[in-house]
TINU-890353 format. One record per residue (C-alpha): x negated, y negated, z; residue in one letter. Coordinates in steps of 0.001 Angstrom, whole numbers, padded with zeros to 6 digits, always signed. Layout:
// TINU-890353
XYZA;...
***
This chain:
// TINU-890353
+012559+016791-014366M;+009585+017979-015363K;+008901+017836-019495V;+006375+020171-021440T;+003666+018377-023078S;+005264+019929-026264C;+008590+017919-025725D;+006463+014797-024167L;+005715+013377-027974G;+009536+013533-029230L;+010493+011850-025562F;+007714+009305-026488K;+009318+009027-029931K;+012920+008239-029245L;+011871+006026-026319H;+013749+008376-023830I;+012388+007985-019643K;+014731+010147-018067N;+017407+013060-018438A;+020058+010121-018270I;+018678+008651-021375N;+018787+011479-023512L;+022218+012165-022348A;+023339+008678-023548L;+021594+009624-027035L;+025197+010214-028698L;+025281+011852-032149P;+026869+009196-034543K;+028814+011854-036101K;+029917+015332-035136I;+030484+017745-038281E;+033086+020453-037025N;+032395+023434-039206L;+034774+026017-037996S;+037052+027258-040213L;+040420+025729-041479S;+043767+027456-040787K;+045559+025699-043376E;+044928+023263-046248P;+045268+019713-045273K;+043855+016779-046851E;+040945+015646-045039G;+037619+017955-044385I;+038115+021339-044180C;+035910+024312-044075T;+036890+027890-045749E;+035278+030762-047166E;+035530+031111-051072V;+035118+033699-053724Q;+034249+031736-056901I;+036877+032800-060178L;+035296+030994-062606E;+033806+028039-063342S;+032551+025193-066187S;+030397+022746-067007F;+032053+019835-069029R;+031524+015749-069283G;+028793+015982-066864G;+030743+017841-063661K;+031065+020869-062977L;+034503+022302-062389F;+035913+025456-061134G;+038208+027807-059715L;+038231+029887-056583C;+039932+032018-053822Y;+040478+031119-050491C;+040490+034155-048352K;+041972+032862-045104N;+044521+030752-046688W;+044959+033043-049327D;+045538+030638-052121I;+043741+029412-055375K;+042038+026378-055372A;+039958+023838-057478H;+036881+022591-056959F;+034363+020405-058451V;+031552+018745-058545F;+030687+015174-059888F;+026964+014849-060125H;+026280+018763-060199P;+022284+019825-060487S;+020779+022995-062254R;+021129+024686-058930W;+024974+024091-058788H;+025542+025056-062756V;+023364+028264-061759G;+024890+029623-058254V;+028579+029524-058861F;+029209+032643-061400K;+032229+034668-061167Q;+032668+036601-058097G;+029575+034463-055544K;+031131+034070-051791E;+030188+031207-049975C;+031340+028639-047486I;+032741+025679-048332F;+032344+022274-046130H;+034286+019514-048167A;+037041+016756-048302K;+040217+018722-049192V;+043291+016795-051310S;+046341+018084-053418F;+045757+017361-057058F;+047604+018371-059944N;+049910+021013-057343N;+046764+022521-056928F;+044356+022197-053892W;+040613+021014-054625Q;+037427+021154-053119F;+035694+017888-053807N;+031924+018047-053938N;+031995+020892-051492P;+028650+021144-048829K;+027534+024998-049141I;+027146+026399-045085I;+025650+029185-043816K;+027549+029510-040626N;+031037+028278-040396A;+032591+028109-036339N;+030177+025746-035510A;+029834+021959-034722F;+026594+020121-035835E;+025588+016797-034335P;+024384+014067-036945K;+021797+011706-035219Y;+020661+009563-038224Q;+016883+008960-036719I;+014586+008143-039324A;+011935+010819-039160G;+013477+012984-036724I;+015348+016333-037110K;+018965+016596-035906D;+018233+020448-034782E;+014557+019288-032503N;+017012+016021-031158I;+020195+018790-030295A;+016885+021493-028852K;+015906+018534-026897L;+019031+017579-025605I;+020081+021433-024496Q;+016794+021687-022744E;+017249+018683-020694Y;+020644+017535-020639V;+021435+019695-017244T;+024305+019169-014738K;+020951+019469-012255E;+018501+017292-013781N;+021640+014098-013760L;+022607+014782-010241V;+018597+014399-009577A;+018820+011175-011133E;+021600+010364-009240G;+024512+011103-010954I;+028123+012147-009358D;+029575+015439-010220E;+031931+014544-012195K;+029890+012393-014459R;+027417+014831-015019A;+029692+017281-016126N;+031004+014987-018390L;+027605+014574-020005L;+027062+017917-020200V;+030306+018842-021234N;+029770+016375-024769L;+026591+018129-025717H;+027620+021548-025926R;+029065+020940-029677Y;+031967+023267-029267D;+035712+022870-029464E;+035830+020640-025982Q;+032426+018084-026818S;+034384+018176-030383F;+037780+017155-028711E;+035794+014262-026444I;+034167+012875-029203F;+037386+012837-031291S;+038912+010367-028115H;+035226+008877-026856L;+037080+005403-025625E;+039318+007702-022938N;+035793+007773-021389F;+033597+005051-022712L;+034326+003464-018765P;+031728+006478-017479D;+029501+006431-019920L;+029469+002127-019431K;+028734+003350-015722F;+026117+005644-016533V;+024410+003192-018931E;+024543+000034-016340I;+023635+002363-013266Y;+020398+004123-015186S;+018835+000317-016284F;+019520-001052-012624L;+017569+001733-011267K;+015001+001278-013515R;+015000-002529-012698L;+014787-001651-008464R;+011637+001154-009577Q;+009822-002512-011282K;+010387-004438-008411K;+007404-005356-006361T;+006862-007235-002978S;+003385-008034-002584P;+002579-009764+000759K;+002991-013564+001261A;+001214-016129+003235Y;+002132-016459+006835E;+004007-020086+007047I;+005295-022165+010066K;+008044-023756+008728L;+008479-027826+009491F;+011303-029195+010732D;+013042-031125+008006I;+016674-031766+009876H;+015408-035462+010571S;+014523-036079+006966W;+017464-034755+005708L;+019635-036965+008102E;+017355-040356+007013S;+018333-039839+002950L;+020361-042397+001492P;+022753-039627+000160F;+024295-037376+001979K;+023408-033650+000457P;+025945-031449-000943T;+026924-028073+000776L;+025417-026016-002236D;+022582-028188-002084Q;+021779-026932+002119L;+023102-023740+001454G;+020074-023587-001383A;+017527-024953+001013I;+018720-022764+003646N;+018274-019605+001221D;+014368-020941+000496I;+013440-021258+004162R;+015260-017818+004608A;+012502-016570+002029D;+009883-018624+003387L;+009968-016527+006622S;+009692-013184+005068Q;+006115-011458+005376K;+006820-010435+001902E;+006430-013030-000885A;+009708-013626-002127K;+011146-014429-005774R;+014009-016744-006367R;+015908-018706-008767I;+018084-021810-008143I;+020749-022337-010730M;+022686-025254-010709G;+023872-027180-013555D;+023151-029864-015049V;+022959-033179-012530G;+023657-031215-009619C;+020876-032364-007565G;+018402-029522-008118K;+015478-032421-007263T;+016220-032371-004220L;+016143-028730-002958V;+012424-028297-004154L;+011202-031876-002548L;+013273-030019+000725A;+011279-026948-000369A;+007508-028674-000846A;+008377-030156+002547L;+009024-026814+004203S;+005929-025487+003690V;+003961-028779+004827Y;+001202-029063+006140P;+000545-026472+004119R;+000281-026686-000033Q;+003295-026473-002903A;+003048-026143-006807L;+005513-027784-009002L;+005407-027374-012489M;+007949-029005-015488A;+007678-028348-018875P;+006997-031997-020159T;+005080-035214-018767S;+007914-037477-018822I;+009688-034769-016706L;+007059-034422-014571A;+006615-037716-013817A;+010135-038488-013046Q;+009925-035819-010453L;+006253-037453-009121F;+008509-040335-008826N;+011740-038694-006998E;+008679-037443-004773A;+006981-040409-004026Q;+010363-042240-003315R;+012272-039186-001067L;+009454-037649+000774L;+007985-038850+004087P;+004941-041100+003797N;+002337-038219+005226F;+003268-036068+002291M;+000187-036576-000174Q;+001650-035710-003512V;-000499-035433-006647V;+000103-035867-009920F;-001687-033657-012529V;-001374-035181-016018K;-002765-033159-019083G;-005708-034240-021386G;-009431-036067-019579R;-009667-034402-016132K;-009171-037155-013694E;-011947-038736-011184K;-011967-036786-008026A;-009111-034645-008656L;-010369-031320-007335D;-010761-033307-004291E;-007472-034868-004195K;-005744-031249-005055L;-007788-030093-002080A;-005669-032491+000030K;-002362-032535-001679A;+000605-031314-000091H;+002299-030903-003224L;+000831-031318-006214I;+003467-031985-009456I;+002429-031257-013353G;+002920-029922-016666T;+001559-026360-017982H;-001757-028212-017339A;-001569-026913-014039L;-002600-023564-015376I;-005714-024400-016476H;-006862-025629-012429Q;-008788-024119-009962Q;-008977-023848-006658G;-004860-023924-005286F;-004345-022837-001663E;-000389-022935-002597A;+001282-020768-000586V;+004963-021880-002678L;+004968-022256-006237V;+008261-023849-008202M;+008637-024003-011695V;+011418-027034-013550D;+013269-025373-016119E;+012362-022310-015881Q;+013756-021576-018985H;+011125-023979-021464R;+008262-021430-020240F;+007513-018519-021447G;+007064-015499-018759S;+003361-015223-018832N;+002883-018872-018082Q;+005156-018539-014902R;+003142-015455-013910Q;+000083-017307-014807K;+000657-020782-012638I;+001838-017771-009488S;-001794-015754-009795E;-003538-018868-009506L;-002564-018923-005584A;-002793-015999-005406S;-005520-014149-003221K;-007076-012089-000686D;-004267-009748-001306G;-001538-012596-000918L;+000458-014116-003111S;+002825-017382-002810P;+006590-017956-003109H;+007751-018216-006327F;+011333-020841-007069V;+012650-021107-010510Q;+014703-023693-010725F;+017595-024025-013992S;+020027-026165-015457A;+021032-023425-017646T;+023747-021497-015895P;+023831-017491-017169I;+027155-015587-016618P;+027815-013914-013299R;+026860-010602-015275T;+023710-011452-016301L;+022660-012575-012191S;+023705-009616-011140M;+021501-007718-013365I;+018535-010010-012678Q;+019128-009930-009049S;+017969-006440-008664E;+014476-008304-009528L;+014646-011840-007983V;+017392-013735-005313S;+019949-016062-006546F;+021219-019425-005138S;+023396-021501-007152F;+024517-025136-007137I;+027529-025517-008250K;+028988-028528-006702Q;+027986-032155-007848M;+026859-035424-005888P;+029659-037653-008130F;+031957-036419-010247K;+031606-036253-014109K;+033441-038551-016250D;+032499-036664-019539I;+034678-036879-022206Q;+034027-034515-025616T;+035450-035142-029150F;+035122-032808-031982C;+034652-035307-035504I;+034585-034673-039038Q;+033666-036566-041566D;+036916-038773-041407K;+036222-040265-038231D;+032705-041705-038730F;+034721-045365-039016Q;+035933-044946-035491G;+032631-043193-034351L;+030950-046626-034953L;+033349-048815-033336E;+032995-046886-030397K;+029419-047382-030136I;+029013-050715-030985K;+032032-051066-028194S;+029385-049372-025554E;+026617-051256-026905L;+028086-054596-025896K;+028176-052937-022274Q;+024715-052724-021879N;+025126-048703-022386N;+023160-046570-024402Q;+023306-044265-027348V;+021670-041352-028636A;+022117-039390-031976I;+020303-036144-032264I;+019827-034226-035566Y;+019443-031070-036855P;+016054-031765-038684L;+013124-033910-038949V;+012581-033435-042548S;+015156-032646-045614E;+016162-029503-046204S;+017944-028159-049476E;+019607-025750-047625S;+020956-027963-045181S;+024163-029949-045957Q;+023172-032808-043095Y;+021454-035700-043230L;+018057-035039-041442S;+016481-037381-039362L;+014297-038981-041807E;+017232-039340-044202Q;+019210-040883-041572A;+016711-043444-040115K;+017162-046293-042734E;+020812-046602-041896Y;+020526-046993-038041W;+017324-049303-038440L;+019655-051583-041340K;+022724-051991-038987H;+021314-052181-035368F;+019002-053192-033217K;+016536-051343-030794N;+016264-048458-032654V;+014065-045768-031160Y;+013237-042493-033288I;+011490-039146-031831T;+011532-035064-032075H;+009764-032205-031278G;+006651-032991-032865K;+006013-036517-031916D;+002963-036871-030217K;+004140-039861-028407F;+007472-038351-027839K;+007035-039291-023924D;+006299-042716-024519E;+008935-043323-027198V;+011438-041878-024542L;+009877-044302-021753A;+010224-047374-023702Q;+013677-046232-024773F;+015092-045967-021354K;+013912-049881-020588E;+014371-051144-023743K;+016474-049160-026712G;+020097-049041-027472Q;+020297-046236-030109I;+018024-043578-030002L;+017469-040943-033053L;+015942-037233-032036A;+016010-034004-032476T;+017032-031559-029181T;+013908-033164-027420V;+016370-034755-025580V;+017739-031385-023967E;+015570-031860-021185V;+016457-033324-018087G;+015639-036619-018339I;+017230-038914-016344S;+018658-041926-018962L;+021315-043533-016044P;+022133-045600-019768R;+023123-043558-021850L;+026555-043439-021923S;+027032-041613-025237T;+026074-038443-027729I;+026135-037816-031124V;+025197-034255-032546I;+024761-033487-035659V;+025884-030483-037183G;+027039-028929-033680A;+028511-026007-034613E;+024701-024675-035506K;+023441-025098-031909L;+024422-022347-028911G;+026744-023887-026552L;+024263-023770-024060A;+021994-026132-026009T;+025396-028324-026508L;+025993-027977-022683H;+022329-029489-022342Q;+022286-031852-024425L;+025384-033541-023291R;+024115-033203-020128G;+022354-036404-020900R;+024895-038810-020760V;+027052-039990-017430G;+024207-038412-015161R;+025080-041188-012604V;+028785-041044-012950G;+028900-043649-015886L;+032200-042796-018329K;+030289-041364-020869S;+031455-039460-024317F;+030050-036351-026234C;+031059-036053-030115Y;+030671-032814-031945L;+029879-033755-035928Y;+030788-030745-038121T;+030811-030772-041867K;+033056-027485-041893Q;+036734-027832-043175K;+038058-026545-039559E;+036378-027592-036435I;+035138-024197-035635P;+037201-022690-032164K;+033702-022326-029948R;+033436-026211-030453L;+036776-026496-029177L;+036797-024471-026397E;+033223-025799-025176F;+034933-029748-025531A;+037909-028404-022910G;+035413-027760-020233T;+032028-029481-018308L;+031944-026148-016122D;+027914-024820-017321G;+028919-021865-015643F;+032557-021011-017491K;+030834-022294-020888I;+027902-019414-020211A;+030763-016947-020315E;+031762-018581-023498L;+028379-018454-025001D;+028390-014851-023994L;+031478-013398-026141K;+030419-015984-028763N;+026666-014350-029019R;+024784-010875-029171L;+024131-010430-025477S;+020464-010100-026321G;+020379-013509-027281D;+020885-014465-023679L;+018823-012094-021866I;+015505-013766-020417D;+012347-011925-019796G;+012676-008262-018776F;+016051-008358-020268M;+014973-009220-023654Q;+016620-005879-025155H;+019910-006659-023664G;+021510-005920-026968N;+019972-002269-026984E;+023327-001231-024680F;+025207+001158-026489K;+028682+000655-024030F;+027867-001623-021686F;+029486-005299-022558D;+028067-008100-020481F;+031013-009926-021158S;+033930-008079-019918S;+032121-004834-017615D;+031489-007035-014426E;+033730-004658-012301A;+031761-001307-013541I;+028371-003562-012725L;+029653-003922-009185E;+030829+000078-009249E;+026905+000859-009861A;+025552-001468-007502K;+027322-000656-005340K;+026482+002838-005591T;+022392+002380-005749L;+022649+000257-002448N;+024853+003142-001022K;+022188+005868-002025Q;+019185+003555-000816D;+020426+003173+002374L;+021096+007126+002762S;+017526+007443+001589L;+016456+005452+004438K;+018663+007225+007120E;
***
């Protein structure tokens, strides 16, 4: 589609990329200015002749003759201007477009709009700074069947889009029953979005890797991997065999065993180098300890800590087979990695993820990139994101989770205290999560600072930390070994392993998204320990979404619940940040339409290759 230079500016103003985008720019409403056959309650258009008018009480009243209806009718302007008072003289002829009502045995035009031409349909886009007629002109010029078919839209849907913008009786009828055509509009919208994503996808050349045989290592592990873990490992190894650098997300619920998968991926590229970036130093240390425990002795594993640079670090990095660290890795140089991995990838910005990947790129070659996430996303989002990145799902658990979830209120506090004491007697640990660190007038809940005195007074070995605490990693490490009660904010959301933590209490649970609640609940029952999660709310009625959350431990089901309760844009990360810009497509209910759009694109791609 060729766009003239004079129209290009308007395309940019409207953020329009192609004919499909323009076709989906529907007016907020269409004014039907065609002459009404007879008077009726509601909007009517009629040719009239003014018989008389008078100004009283700040209003302009009048009587007119309706030519087509052959009746006399009243009209009234509630806030007339001088122009109105001057123009409506006896004998004046004009066309009224107004809301009509039957009042005192007379039909009456209320605040009629004077129009120049009848028998027309005017689209109202109501876009600030851009005239409706300019948008309509642009659409008439570029929304053609030829342009839409060239963009890949089938003839049936192309005809629908063209007819929508004719602004005649047919298009007005379509708009009046737009719900009947929503499936087609949803298809066109998601088809266009997927097509643009595919065009963004790049496939840089990968380093040549000879895969290391990990079969005997898997056999020697002190536990048997699940089928889903093995499936994810095989997916990564298949990627590593490709000549193009692949991007993959390993999506698994809390406690599904992603650590084994990332260690297997690192071993697969031996003796080449792999990088692993974790969001916190305590999680990085955990991964380092697991790597030392499970990987063969010939694997040189290096832990890069933030802060002062370690002596001879450059030498260690040069010899390392697996380098583990936090975002501090971004500031290092000279990596030789053929595989880059990011754990808890949602905790990093897209720029940080891109930076760590670029550090290992040189001579036109790029490392394979694998991201791990314990925050399941709805199936529709993974289907869309799969246009840019491959997915592997780990749904099987190495052990059965035994976590009960309860929604509690003020009246349940005494029972909660008894439960906490009972768990502590069994040498288990308890975490209590507060919504705020300091007191706030706008919050009905106690803050961490306000609540800590009670717990310190009545219990022993109470540890306190929060997101801004410089020593939070040390506090959590000490709590893991010696603590009974941990008072914290959502800082414990990320996958810290606390095997004795059996109870978590989340204060003001309704303030948090279901994904965050799921991450917090995932801190308990890490090794199959019988555990409990309490969602505390001061609301008179427990919110329905909390009750639904309490009824399932499945992170993928919770992601679907979250999608129903929140704007899709809130859940969509990175390149999909503006997910709520979709006008028609609904992430929570349109999976079948999405599948149809993907199949259509796949067929078109195949026909182009043939």
